N, C-alpha and C positions, 0 to 999 in steps of 0.2 A: 315772916318769910319774905325774902327779897322778891321784888316784882320781876316778872318774866321779862327777859330781854326782847326788845322789839325786833321782829323778823325783818330781814332785808327783803327788798322786792325780789320777786321770782325772776330768774334769769334763764334764758334758753340754754339747753344742753348743746355744747359745741359738738359733742359726739353724735347727737341726734339731728340737729339742724345747724350745720355750719353756715355762716353768712359771710358774704364777701364784703370787703371795704369797710365802710363806716358802720354797717349793721352788726359787726362783731362786738359783743359785749353789751348790746342793747337789752333793755328789760322787755318782758312779754308785753307790757302796756305800751312801750314805745314802738314795738314792732307791729302789733295788731291794733289798728285804730278804727273807730267808727266816726264817719263824717256826716254832717248834715247834708241835705240835698244841695243847698247853696254852696257849701264848702266843696262838695264833690264836683260841681259844675266848674268852679274856679280852678280846682286842682286838675281836673281831666277835661278841659274844654273841647278837645277833639271829638269826644263822644257826642257832643251836643251841637256844636257850631262848625265842626271841621277843624282843620289845622290852624294853629296860631303862628306858624312859621311862614316865612316868605316863600312863595312858589312862583315859578315861571312857566307859563303855559300859553299856547297860541289860542287866542279867543277873539270874538268879535267885540269891539268897543265902539262907542259913538263919539266922534270927534269932528268938529267943524261942520256939523250938519250932515255927516255921512257915516255909514258903517264901514269900519276898517278891521280887517283880520290881521292881527300882528301878535308877536310875543308880548305877553303882559306879565309883569312882576307884581304880585298882590298877595295879601293874606286872606285865605278863604274865610276864616272866622269872622273878620270884620265885614267882609262883603255879605256874609250870611245874616248878621244881625240887622243890617240895613234892609236886606231883602224881606226879612220877617215883618218888619213894620210896614214896608211898602205893600206887601201882599195883604196884610190885615186891612189896610186902607182900601185896596181894590175889592176885597171881599164884601165891603159894605154895599157895593153896587148890587150884589146878589140879595142882600137883606132889604135894601131900599132902592128899587129901580129908579126912583126920582133923582138919585145922586147924579150930579152933572159936573162936578169939579174935583180935580185931584191936583194938589200943589206940592211940589218938592223944592226945598231950598237947601243947598249944600254950601255952607260957609267954610271954606278951606282954611282960611287964616284963623278963624275962631274955633275950628274943629267942632263945628256944631251942625247938626242935621235936623231939619224940620219937615214933617210930612202931614198934610192936611187933606181931609175930604169932607164934603158937605152932605153925606148921607145921614141917616138917623144917628143921633148921638148915643153914647153909652148911657143906660138908665142911671140917673143920679138918685139912688135909693139904697137904703141899708139892706144888705142880704140878711134875712131873718135867721138863717142857720149859722152863718159865719160871723155876724155882728159887725161887719165893715161895709163901707160903701162899695157898690159893684165896680166902679172904675179902679179902685184900689185892689179889689179882689182879682180882677182879670189882668191887671198890669203889674201888680206887686206881690202876688202870691203864686207860688209854683203849682203846676198841675191843675190849673183852673182853666176851664174852657166851656164854650157853649156848643161844642161839637162832639160831646161824648155819647150822645144818643144815636147808636148805629141804626136804630129802626127809623130814624128820620133821615130822608134823603137830602143831602146838602151838596151844593156845588161851590163850596168855599175852599180856600187853601189851607186854613188852619185845621188841626186834627188832634194833636197830642197834648196840648196845654202847656207847651214850652215857649213857642214863638216870641211873643212880645216880651216875656219875662227875661229871655236870654239877652235881648237888647238892653234891658234895664240892668241886668247883672254885670254886663261888660261895658257899663258907662259910668263916668264919674258923676254925671248928672242926667237925670231922666225926668222929663216933665210931661204929665198927661193933662190935657185940657179938653173938655167936651161940653157941648151945649145940648141939653135934653129939653127940646121944646114941648114935649108931651107933659113933662112935670114942671116946666117953667124954671129950670135950674141950670146954672152954669157951674162947672166943677173944675178946680185946678189943684194939682198936688205935685210936689217935687220929691223925687227919690235921689239919694246920693250915696257915694261910697259903695258902689257895686250892689245897690239895692239893700245895703246894710242899714241905711237911715232913711227916714221918710218924714215929711212935714205933715202937719195937720191939714186936711182938705180945706180949701177955700171955696165956699159955696155962695153964689150970688144968684140973683134973679135974672131971668132972660125972657125974651119974647117967645110966644108960641111958634113963631115962624123960624126961630133959630134952631138949627140942627147941624152940628158939625163936630169933628174930632181932630185934634192936632196933637201929635207926639213930637216932642223936641228932645234930642239927646246928644250928649257929648261922649263919643266913644273913649274908653280908657285905653289910650294908645299903648301904654306900657304893657298891658295884658297881651298885646299883639306884637310886642317887640318893635314898636314904631315910635317915631317922635313927631310925625306930622301926617296929615292926610295926603298920601302920595298921589301923583298925577294918574298913575295907572288904575288905582282902585277907584278914583273919582270918575275916570272914563268908563269903568264898568258900571258904576252907580248911574251915571247918565244914560248908559245903554238900557239899563233896567227901567228907567223912567219912560224911555221911548217905547220899550216893550209894552208897557201899560197902555200907552196911547194906541198901540196897534191892536191889543187884545180887548180893551174896553170898548173900542169903536167910537163912532161919531157922536154918541149921546153924552160922552164925558169929555170935557175940555181938560187937557193935561198941561200943566205949566211946570217949567223947570227954571228955578232962579228968576221968577217973574216973567219969563218969556213963554209964550204958547208953543207947544210942540206941534210942528206942522202936520204930523201924521194923524189922519182922521179915521183910518180903517186898517184892517189886517192886510188888505190888498196893497194899500199905500206902504205899509210896513215892509212887506216882502219886496217891494220895489227898491227899497234902500239897499238890499243885498244884491239885487239884479244890477243896480246902478254901479255898485262897487266892482262887480265883475266886469262891467262894460268899460270902466276906466282902465282895466288891464287888457283891453282889446278883445274881450270875449263878449259876443252878442248872444245873450241867453234869452230863451222864451220864458213866458210866465203864464201858466195855465191855472186859473183860479176858479173855485166854486164854493159858494156858501151852501152847504148841504141842508142845514136846518138851523134852528136857533142855538144849537149846541156845538156845531161843527163847521169850521172853515178850513179849507184845504187849498194848498197851492203847490204846483210841481214845476220844477225847472230841471236843468241838466247838470250833471257832475262829470268829472273826468276819471272814472275808474275807482273812485272811493265814495261810498255812500255818505251823504251829508243830510243833516236834518236840523231844523230850527222848530222847536215845539213848546207848547204851553198847555198846562192843565190848571184850570181855574186861576189863571194869572201867574202860576209858578213856572219858571223857566226850567224845563226838563232838558238840561244840556246833554244828557246821555240818552235821551229818547225814552223808550219803554214800550209797553203794550199798545198804547194809543197810536204810536208811530208805526209799529209793526202792522197794526190793523189796516192802516191806510196804505203803507208802502207795499204790503203783500198784494193788495187788490191791483195796484198800478203795475207792479212787477209781473204778476201773473198774466195780465192782459198783454203787456209788451212782450213777454216771453213767448206767448202763443203766436203773436204776429211775426216775431223774428224767426221762430222755428218753422213757420209756414213759408216764409220767404226763402229761407235757406235750411233745407232739411238736414244738412250736414252740421249745422251750428250746434245742435244738442245743448241749447242754452239752459242754464240753471238759474233759479230764483236769485241766489246770492250774487251772481254775476250781473244780472239786470239791475239789482239794487245799487250796485257800484256806480251806475251811470245816472242815478237819480238824486235830485236835491229836493227834499220834501219839507214843506212847511205845514204845521198843524196847530190850530188853535181850538182847544176842546174844553168843554165843561163836563166833568165826570163826577158822578155821585160818590161821595165819601171816598176820595182817592187814597190809595195806599202807595207808599214809596219805599225804596230800598233802605233808606236811612233818614235821619232827621234833616240831612242836607237836601233831600228831595230832588236828586238829580235824575232819578229813573222811576217812572211809573210802573208799579207791579200789579195793579188791579186787573183782574181777569176781564176779558172782553164782555163776557156775559153779565158782569156787574157794572158796566159803564152807565147804565140807566138810559141809554139812547143808542141809536145805530148811525153809522156813516156809510151808506151805500153809494159809491161813486157812480154817476150816470154814464151810460154808453157814450154820450156825446163828449163828456169830459175825457174818458179813456181814449176815444178816437183822436182827440186833440193832442193828448200826450204822445200817442203813437206817431203823430205827424210832426212832432216838435223837433225831430232830429235824433231822438234817443235810439230809434230803430236803426238809423243809418250808422250811428256810432257803434252799436252792438254788432251789426253786420261786419263793420270794419274790424272790430276786435276779433270776431269769430274767424274772419279770413286770416288775420295775423296769427291767431292761435293754431289754426289748421296748417298754415304755412310753416310755422315753427316746428310743429310735430313732423311734417313731411321732411324738413331739413335734417331731422335726426337719421333719416334713412339715406342721406346723400352718399354718393360715392366719392372717392378721392383718387388722384393720380398716383398710383403706386405700382411697383413692378410685379407684385404677386398678390393674389387674393385667394382666400380659402373659404370653404363652407358652401360653395355653390355647386350642387350636383350636376353632372353631365357637361360641365364647362370644359372645353379644350382651349386653354388660353394660348394666345400667340406668345412666342418667346420674347419679343420686343415690346409687348404691351406694357404701357405705363413707363417705359424708359425713354431715352433720348430720341429714339426713332419711332415713338408711338404714333406720330402723325402719318406714318407710312403703313400702319397696321390696319387691317380690315377685320371686323367682327362679322361673321356670317351667321345670321339667324335663320334657322331652318324650320320647316313645318314638320315637326315630329322627329322621332329617333331614326326612322328609316332614311329620311332625307339627310340627317346628320351623317349616317354611314356613307351616303353618296358623296357628301362634302368632304369627309375624311379621306375617301379614296382619291378625290381630286387634289386635296392638299398634299398628298404624297408626291404630286407632280410639282407644285409651286413652292412647297416647303412650309415649315411651321413658324418661321421667324416672324412673318408679317401677316399670318392668317390664324384667326381663332374661330371656333365654332360653338354655338350654343343652341340647343333645340327648344323650340316653343311647344308648349303643351296645348294644342288646339288653337282656338282663336283668342287673341288678346282682348282684354277688357276695353269697352268703349268708355274712355275716361272723360268724355265731354260733359256728361252729367253724373258721373260716378260720385258716390258719397265718399266722405273722408275715410270712413271705416273700410269701404271697399278698396280704396287705394292703399291704405296701410296694411291690409291683410292680403293683398294680392302679391304672392311671392314672385310671380313672373316679372311684374313691374319693378319690384324692389331689386331683383337680381339684375335686370337690365341697367338700372341706375348704377349699381355697384360695378358691374363689368365695364361699363363705358366711363365711369367716374363722373357721372352727371350730378349737378348740384341744383337743388330746387330754386326756381326763379332767377337763376343766373343767366345773363345775356352773353351769348357767344358770338364773336366775330371771326373766330378760327377754332380749330380743334386742338390747339397746342395744350390746352388744359385738360384734355381727355386722355383716357388710356388707349383709345383707338381713334384714328383719324377718319375712318370710313365705317359705315354700317351697311352691310349688304343683306338684302332680303332674298331668301331662296325658298320659294314655295312651289306647290303644284301649279301647273298652268291652267287649272280649271277655275270655275267661278269662285269657289271657296278660297282658292289661293289668292285671287284678286282681293277678296274681302280681307284676308289677313294682312296683305300689303296696305290696304286702306286703313285698317285699324292701327297699324304701326305708324303710318304717316299722321293719322289723327292724334295719336299719343304724343308724338314729337311736337306737332303743331300746337297742341293745347298747353303743353308744359314748357317747351323751349322753342318757340316759333323762330327765333333767330338762327337756330341750327339749320333749318331747312334752306336758309339763304346762303349757307357756306357751300361753295362749289364742291361737288363730288362727295359731300358727306354721306348722302343717302343714295345708294345704288341698288339695282336689282339684278339678280342672276336668273336668266330665263333658260328653260330647257324645252325641247319639242313636246307638244301635246299629242302630235301624231307623226309617225314616220311611215312613208310609203317606200317600199323596197321592190326593186325589179332587177334581179340578177345582182350585180355588184353596185348598182346605182341605188343610193339612199337619198331620199328627199325629206328633210324635216319641215314640219309646219308648227308655227308658234301660236297660231290662233285658229279657231274653227272657221271664221269667215274666209281666211286665206286658203284653208284646205278645201272648203266648199267651192270657192272660185276656181281653184286648180282642177278639181274634179269635174266641174261643169265644162271647163274648157276642153278637157280630154274626151268628154262624152263617154261613148261605149268602151273606148280603150282603157278607161280607168280601171276596169275589172281585171286587167292584166297585172296590176300592181297589188302587192301584198300590203295591207294596211294594219298597222299596230297602234292601238290607242294607249297612250301613256297616262293612265289614270292619275298616277302620282309619281313623285320623284323616286319612290321605292321600286317603280317598274324598271327604271334604268339600271343596267348592270354596273359593276365596279369599273369595268373596262370603258363603258360609255362615260362614266363619271370622270375618269382620267382624261378621256378625249375632250370633254367639255372644258376642263381646266387647262389643257394644253392650248386650246384656242379660246382662252378666257375673254379676249377682246371681242369675240363674236357673240358672247353670251352676256356680257356686262353692259348695262345701260344706266346712265346717270339721270337722276331726277334733278330738275332745275327749277328754280323759283324765278318766274318771269315777271309777275306783277302782283303787288300786295293785294290789290282789290280782287283781281280775277282768281288767283290761286287760293288766297285765304277764304274767300267767299265760297269757292267750290268745295273746299274741305268741310266747312261748316254746313253747307247745304246737304252733304251726304251723311253727316253724323250728329248734327245738333237737333235735339228735340224741339227747339224753338223754330225750326225750319220745316215743320211737317207740311204746311200748305205749299211752300215753294218746292218741296221734294216731290209732291204729287204732280205739280206742273212739269217738273223736270222729267219724271218718268212718263207722263202722258205724251210728251213731245219726243219721246225716243223714236228713232228711225231704224228699222231693221237693217242689218248689214253694217251698223256702226262698230268700228273696232280701231285699235291703235295700229299705226303703221310700224310693224316690227323691224323695218329696215332702218328706222331712225335710232341714233345712238343716244339722243338726249330727249327726255320725256318731261314735258311741263306737267306740274301737278294738276292743273286744271284739265289737261288732256287725259291724264290718268283717270280722273274722276268721271269725266264726261264720255270717255271712249272705252274704258275698260271696266271700271267699278260699276258703271251703269248696267253692264251685262250681268254682273252678279245680282244686282237689285231686281232686274227683270226676271232672272231665273228664280230668285228667291220668292218673288210674287207668284210665279207659275207653280212652284211646288208647295206654297203655303196657302194660297187662296184657291178654293175649289172652283171648277167650272159650273156655271149655272145650268148648263145643258144636261150634264149627267151627274153632277154632284161629286165628281172625283177630283182628287189631286193626281199628278202624274204617276206616282208610285202605285196608287190604288188601281189606276187604269191599266198599268202594266200587268198587275196581278190578275185582274179579270180577263185581260187578253190571253194570258198564258193558261188560265183555267179553261177558257173556251178552246184554245189551240190543243191543249193536252187532253181535252174532253174529260175533265176531272170529275167523273161521276163515281169513281171508286176512290176510297180514301187513300191519301198519300201522306207520308210523314212530312211535316212542315219543313224540317231541315233539308230534305231532298227537294221539295218543291221550290225552295229558295234558290237552289242551284239551277233549276229549270228556268225560273223567271230571269235570273241573271243572264243565262245563255241566250234565251229566245227573245228578250225584250231590250237588250243592250242597256241593262241597268248598271250604272257606273258608281253606285254608292255602296255603303257598307251593308253587310249581311244582317247585322243586328237591326238596322233601320227597316230592312225589308221584312224581317221576322215580326217586328212589332206591328207593322202595317197589316200583315196577313192575320195576325191574332186579333187586331182591332176589327177587321172585316167579318170575323167569325163570332165575335162575342155576342151573347144573347141575354145577359143579365139585365135587370131593370135599370134603365138609365143609359144603356149602350145603344144598340141598334133596334129600331122597330122591325126592320126586315134585314136579318143578317144574310149576306149573299153567299158566304161560305159556312159550312156546317162545322161546329166545334166537336172534335172527338178527343176528349181529354180535359185537362184543367186549363181553361183559357182565361182564368181570372174571375174575380168576384166583385160584387158591388161594394163590399166593405173597403176594398183597397183600390177601387176605381179601375179594376182590371190589371193593375200592375203586379199582381201576384200570380200571373200565369206561369205555367211550367216551361222549362226550356224547350226550344224548337225541336230538339232531337227526341223528345218524349211524347209529343202530341201529333195528332193527325187531323186532316181536314179534307173536305171535298165540296163540290158545288151543291148548294141547296137546289132542290127541284124547281122552286119558284123563280130562281135567278133567270133561267132561260125564258120564262114567261114574261118577265119584265124587260129582258133584252132579247127579243126574238131573233132566232138564227137567220130568218129571211131578210132581216135588216142589215146583216153583216156586209153584204155586197154594196150597200149604199154608203158605207163609211169611208172616210178619207184616211187611209193608212199611211203612217209615217215611214220613212226609210232612213236607215243609218248604216253606212258602209255597205250598201247593197243589200242589206237585210231588212225585210219588211217587218215592222214592229207594230205597236198598238196604234189605234186611230187617234186623230186629234181629239175626238170625244165620241162617246156612245150616245145612242138615242133611246133612252128607256121610255116605256109607254106611260109612265107616271114620273113626275119630277122627284127623283131620289134625293135631291138636295133638301127637299122638305120632309121626306120620309125619315131619313136617318140624321138629318141636320148636319152641321159642319161648323168648325171653327178653325181659325188660323191667323197668324200674325206675320205679315210680310213687310217689305220696305215701303213706308208711306201709307199702307192700308192694312186693315185687319177686318175679319169677318166673324160673325157668330149667328148661326141659324139654328133654332131649337128643333126638336123632333115634332112631327105632326102625325095625326091619325090617318093612315092610308085611306080609310073609308071616307073621312072628311075631304081628303084631297080628291078622291075619285068623284065624289058628289059635286064638288066645285067644278071639276073638269067637265062634267056633264052639263052643268049650268052654263059654263062658258061656251060649249059647243052648241047649246040651244039658244044662245043669245040672251041668257038670263043673268041677273045680277048675282055675283058670287057672294058667299056668306063668310064673314070673318071667322077665322079658326083660332083655337087656343092650343098651345103646345100640349103634346100628349106622349106619354112614354108607356110602351107595352108592359103590362104587369104592375104598373104603379097604382096603388089604392089609396084614396084619400082617407 
């Protein structure tokens, strides 16, 4: 029988596994191969040592005795095998603390590198299990290491059993020499052809005092696509030698090519980087601290991008890792707190702070783990470091004082300014999306400098202005109503500014641009800004707030002639027949009335609480004679005017503001006959009247414990003899009529309700009796029913506290010939202590808790008897501990 024909090798099915290029037609054996570990390393070097192709990257190198940061062209794989041997040598310091010498020689022409250390030599002894000498085992056999026992805590760089073998594999010649003084043996062995060949070990005797190891190798440049040791890679190798001088410290003398490296400590090492920055004209601080035997930290400044130079067990972690995060987070958290405290608007985040730090870390970590064999990033969790690095308060304070806080505050200001610029206005002929704006026809056009924007106090004032515009025309006049009082921008937060629709609308209407300096109004949609408010104290405050807004954001605009003007209307009109006499300030009216004496009663007096009191006809009359009602604000002096505005509105001027108010002279007011008003005069002669009135209505009298509104209510209660219950809404009308109350009814309603509340935490003695739902403790009394649903009357005890017999002793005020409430009442016990009080006014605030009336009376008796009074503790009726 004929022998069976030999089967051809199996071939892959093209229909099942089609291959591209040269793979087509290959046998299964040719396509699927098994390699030895050594073959795999040579075939896929990037898995073990990194890329073997040339890379260009900006790195630090050591040249001419200095650190230089520049683009470097190098092959990472070659740099890595050098680093493996260098770190092995440095590791010996951890095994043998007596090691005091590390020598590196780089022969560029001979393409030869030698690294020596005088720590304990490698044991020159045959390994009983492997049957080879230990030096050959650890330098010539893959996956051999002394670092495999994870139960043993080690602070060395080696871990996976590849390091030194990789240098051997990628070398044409690799020589290991070691002296083992413990065994009195010196060992030498030569490997060649990428660890493919090895010589027999040469073993000689040595002295007991001899302990050292030297590795000499010639990199296989062909494997790295190189023909010579290039200058850039050599500069990187030199830098790594200097790294070792810095991380090993002064107990190890490091030499490079026979010359001692000048760096003796980590602090000296960091200074090389600081010196490099100084050459570029940047004077950087250096805050250094040796935390313990395992941690050294130094911090300097960066410019918006986080920088770090770090080492773990001598390994340069060029991408940082968990050890750097551990240190940087402590520093950044502290600095962030300081910055946010100094500027509450900064809203500084941790990553932003890090961008302004340059952190240097030298750490010893137990059994470190890295992201790859190239060991660029430490991944060991903080809990597994084997030690702690808690930065001291003194160190953190030094960092805060180094300039980083100033840099971050500047960045925050820039960021906030950039965001505010997004809301800038522009000069254009029409704008949309701003409710209630009545734009001038020529606003934003070629005649925009002739246009005036009238800002009014509320919608009713807008109606008056619109009536007046019917006289002067719409071409050059626009109107925009303000909703109450403008925000005090002097210390307002960034968020407040961004979310304040009124401020954003004013910017858009006028075409204002953040931080722009104006020497004229040609770039704006309007050439003039006119303030039209009520002539009362609150109207003055609104004017002041607007002046403060312009001064804080665009101070140059206040210096532009006639940019800011005000429109004044009478606060009082005296009529007698056809004769009408307007008054623009209360002091003027009071002086006129005093001059007339008794004959003043023949005049009919009308108080113009607000612009809404004026009729449309009066509005047209105002605008027909606009020159009589318009006044220009003028900037007379940078120091005088600027300081006056800051005095009135800056929180930093509280002490000065108290002095300003203390020195107030009654009768102070602006001369309304003047057509030009200095800003300092407005502050000192008009706005001060608001501040005094604000104090009067915000801070209670120590005599009777009342604010003016409360006193008016009590006065009307006595006058009406409110012993029978009355609907609160009706009583409000009575108070307004009989006490010359010029403010809103809602404010009066809340004051009446407050005087009648009797829940725990409100009044110890409520002077009015609550009939209906006057609020609860749960909502702080804010859940009271509407004034039209609830009733009140005097409490019987009220007249006992304020005896009727004392009424004739009181100093009653007079307004427009009408006798109203007294300057203050004289209760038989200090009601300011009984019911307490709180209030915030201009320059001052007050808070007085409630006290037990029995304790107060007891102390009054002691005082009358000449005895020492007893300290009292706050007490609230019905409260149980």
